[in-house]
C-alpha positions as CSV (number, residue, x, y, z in Angstrom):
1,M,39.6,20.7,-19.3
2,P,37.9,20.0,-22.7
3,I,40.0,19.4,-25.8
4,R,39.8,22.2,-28.3
5,F,41.0,22.6,-31.9
6,G,41.4,25.5,-34.2
7,Y,38.2,26.5,-36.0
8,S,37.5,26.7,-39.7
9,A,38.0,29.9,-41.6
10,A,34.5,29.3,-43.1
11,C,32.9,29.9,-39.7
12,G,31.0,33.2,-39.3
13,H,31.9,36.0,-36.9
14,D,28.8,35.9,-34.7
15,V,29.9,34.7,-31.3
16,T,27.2,32.0,-31.1
17,E,27.9,30.8,-34.6
18,T,31.6,30.8,-34.0
19,E,31.3,28.8,-30.8
20,R,29.0,26.3,-32.7
21,C,31.7,26.0,-35.4
22,L,34.4,25.5,-32.9
23,R,32.5,22.7,-31.3
24,S,31.7,21.1,-34.7
25,D,35.3,21.4,-35.9
26,A,36.6,20.0,-32.7
27,R,34.3,17.0,-32.9
28,V,35.3,16.3,-36.5
29,N,39.0,16.6,-35.8
30,R,38.7,14.5,-32.7
31,D,36.8,11.8,-34.5
32,R,39.3,11.8,-37.4
33,I,42.3,11.6,-35.0
34,L,40.8,8.8,-32.9
35,A,39.9,6.8,-36.0
36,A,43.4,7.2,-37.5
37,A,45.0,6.3,-34.1
38,A,42.9,3.2,-33.8
39,Q,43.9,2.0,-37.2
40,A,47.6,3.0,-36.7
41,F,47.8,1.2,-33.4
42,A,46.1,-1.9,-34.9
43,D,48.5,-1.8,-37.9
44,D,51.8,-0.9,-36.2
45,G,51.3,-1.2,-32.5
46,L,52.2,1.4,-29.8
47,S,55.5,2.3,-31.4
48,V,53.7,4.3,-34.1
49,S,54.5,8.0,-33.9
50,L,52.1,10.9,-33.3
51,I,53.4,12.3,-36.6
52,E,52.2,9.3,-38.5
53,I,48.8,9.4,-36.7
54,A,48.4,13.1,-37.6
55,R,49.3,12.3,-41.3
56,R,46.6,9.5,-41.4
57,A,44.1,11.9,-39.8
58,G,44.8,14.7,-42.2
59,V,45.5,17.2,-39.4
60,G,48.6,19.2,-38.5
61,N,51.2,17.8,-36.2
62,A,50.8,20.8,-33.9
63,T,47.1,20.2,-33.6
64,L,47.6,16.6,-32.5
65,H,50.5,17.3,-30.2
66,R,48.7,20.2,-28.6
67,N,45.7,18.1,-27.6
68,F,46.9,14.5,-27.2
69,T,49.7,12.5,-25.9
70,K,50.0,8.9,-27.1
71,E,48.7,7.6,-23.7
72,Q,45.7,10.0,-23.9
73,L,44.9,8.7,-27.4
74,V,44.9,5.1,-26.1
75,E,42.8,6.1,-23.1
76,E,40.2,7.8,-25.3
77,L,40.1,4.7,-27.5
78,F,39.7,2.4,-24.5
79,Q,36.8,4.4,-23.1
80,D,35.0,4.2,-26.4
81,W,35.8,0.5,-26.6
82,Y,34.6,-0.2,-23.1
83,T,31.3,1.7,-23.6
84,H,30.5,-0.6,-26.5
85,R,31.6,-3.7,-24.6
86,L,29.4,-2.8,-21.7
87,A,26.4,-2.9,-24.1
88,V,27.5,-6.2,-25.4
89,A,27.8,-7.6,-21.9
90,E,24.3,-6.4,-21.0
91,R,22.9,-8.3,-24.0
92,A,25.0,-11.4,-23.0
93,L,23.7,-11.3,-19.4
94,A,20.1,-11.2,-20.8
95,D,20.8,-14.2,-23.1
96,P,18.6,-17.1,-21.9
97,D,21.5,-19.4,-22.7
98,P,24.3,-18.4,-20.2
99,W,26.9,-20.4,-22.1
100,H,26.1,-18.6,-25.4
101,G,26.1,-15.3,-23.6
102,L,29.6,-15.9,-22.2
103,V,31.0,-17.1,-25.5
104,S,29.5,-14.3,-27.5
105,F,31.1,-11.7,-25.1
106,L,34.5,-13.4,-25.4
107,E,34.2,-13.4,-29.2
108,D,33.3,-9.7,-29.2
109,V,36.2,-8.8,-26.8
110,L,38.7,-10.5,-29.0
111,A,37.3,-9.2,-32.3
112,T,37.5,-5.6,-31.1
113,C,40.5,-5.3,-28.8
114,H,43.7,-4.5,-30.6
115,Y,46.8,-4.7,-28.4
116,A,47.2,-1.0,-27.8
117,I,43.9,-1.1,-25.9
118,G,45.0,-4.3,-24.2
119,A,48.1,-2.6,-22.9
120,L,46.2,0.2,-21.3
121,F,43.6,-2.1,-19.9
122,A,46.5,-3.9,-18.1
123,I,47.9,-0.7,-16.7
124,R,44.6,0.8,-15.5
125,P,43.3,-1.1,-12.4
126,D,40.0,0.7,-12.4
127,W,39.1,-0.2,-16.0
128,R,40.5,-3.7,-15.5
129,E,38.2,-4.1,-12.4
130,R,35.2,-3.1,-14.4
131,L,35.9,-5.5,-17.2
132,H,36.7,-8.2,-14.6
133,A,33.3,-7.6,-13.0
134,L,31.5,-8.1,-16.4
135,M,33.5,-11.3,-16.9
136,T,32.7,-12.6,-13.4
137,D,29.0,-12.0,-13.8
138,L,28.9,-13.9,-17.2
139,L,31.1,-16.7,-15.8
140,T,28.9,-17.0,-12.7
141,R,25.8,-17.5,-14.8
142,A,27.6,-20.2,-16.8
143,H,28.8,-21.9,-13.6
144,D,25.3,-21.8,-12.2
145,S,23.8,-23.3,-15.3
146,G,26.4,-26.2,-15.2
147,T,27.9,-25.3,-18.6
148,A,31.3,-23.9,-17.5
149,R,33.9,-25.9,-15.5
150,T,33.7,-25.0,-11.8
151,D,37.4,-24.5,-11.2
152,L,37.6,-21.7,-13.9
153,T,38.0,-18.1,-12.7
154,A,37.6,-14.8,-14.5
155,D,41.3,-14.2,-14.1
156,D,42.0,-17.5,-15.9
157,V,39.8,-16.4,-18.8
158,T,41.4,-12.9,-18.9
159,L,44.9,-14.4,-19.3
160,V,43.8,-16.9,-21.9
161,L,42.2,-14.1,-23.9
162,L,45.4,-12.1,-23.8
163,G,47.3,-15.2,-25.1
164,V,44.8,-15.8,-27.9
165,A,44.9,-12.1,-28.9
166,R,48.7,-12.5,-29.4
167,T,48.0,-14.6,-32.5
168,M,46.7,-11.4,-34.2
169,T,50.2,-10.0,-34.3
170,I,51.8,-13.2,-35.4
171,T,49.6,-14.3,-38.2
172,G,49.0,-11.0,-39.9
173,Q,46.4,-11.1,-42.7
174,A,45.3,-14.6,-41.7
175,S,44.6,-13.5,-38.1
176,T,40.8,-13.4,-38.4
177,R,40.5,-17.1,-39.2
178,T,43.3,-18.0,-36.8
179,L,41.8,-16.0,-34.0
180,A,38.4,-17.8,-34.5
181,T,40.2,-21.2,-34.5
182,H,42.2,-20.6,-31.4
183,L,39.2,-19.2,-29.5
184,A,37.2,-22.3,-30.4
185,I,39.9,-24.4,-29.0
186,V,40.0,-22.3,-25.8
187,V,36.2,-22.2,-25.4
188,D,36.0,-26.0,-25.7
189,G,38.4,-26.2,-22.7
190,L,36.1,-24.0,-20.6
191,K,33.2,-26.4,-20.8
192,A,32.0,-28.3,-17.7
193,Q,32.3,-31.6,-19.5
194,H,36.0,-31.6,-18.6
195,T,36.1,-33.3,-15.2
196,Q,39.9,-33.3,-14.6
197,R,40.8,-30.3,-12.5
198,L,43.1,-27.6,-13.8
199,P,46.6,-28.0,-12.5
200,G,48.0,-25.5,-10.0
201,L,46.2,-22.5,-8.6
202,P,45.1,-19.3,-10.4
203,P,47.3,-16.2,-9.8
204,S,46.4,-14.1,-6.8
205,P,44.9,-10.7,-7.5
206,D,48.1,-8.9,-6.3
207,Q,50.4,-11.1,-8.4
208,L,48.2,-10.7,-11.5
209,D,48.1,-6.9,-11.0
210,S,51.9,-6.8,-10.7
211,D,52.4,-9.0,-13.8
212,L,50.0,-7.0,-15.9
213,R,51.5,-3.7,-14.9
214,A,55.0,-4.9,-15.8
215,W,53.7,-6.2,-19.2
216,S,51.8,-3.1,-20.1
217,C,54.6,-0.7,-19.1
218,H,56.9,-2.6,-21.5
219,A,54.3,-2.4,-24.2
220,L,53.8,1.3,-23.8
221,R,57.5,2.0,-23.8
222,Y,58.7,-0.3,-26.5
223,G,55.7,-0.7,-28.7
224,D,55.2,-4.4,-28.3
225,V,53.1,-6.6,-26.0
226,L,55.7,-9.1,-25.0
227,P,59.2,-8.5,-23.6
């Protein structure tokens, strides 16, 4: 069922014109709500209230509550985020330098993924599988070119990215520089020049799914990404 909002009093009375105004007002309100939600989640995490999001968006509380739950807001933001990341991944896969393509994709994911999206990514297996497929394709190219260590898996990279992303909530205003620094440290560890094998085994898909579900449920309930 499409999301609808109340239309502006400035709209005319002709049916066609009214419907056009309804659609236009709905798009404007939706875009304002999603922009406000993205910033609120980035600033305050998942604990931010819908009332605060409505205030930031400049819409009535009833308008927001009638059309969105908090989970639906995060889902809408994730879908928009994923669409853009898919375009970035396609450019990365076309990069003649497989290592540069992989690193550019990792940089983009970290720069654009605030932890509200990360939490929903963890709780939605279908979206996680799509992102995992992109990561696998990029990593396979890097493996085939001899630039990425052979014992590295896409699941390893996913968990490492989640760990680096946590610095964004610890370092506050300095997070941009800190994020770049920590990603550079991680990226160096992914290179094929490291010949000592990684200790232990990567998590099984079932175990990783279970761990991510537990983590994301905690995040959605308590507004933080770590227990």
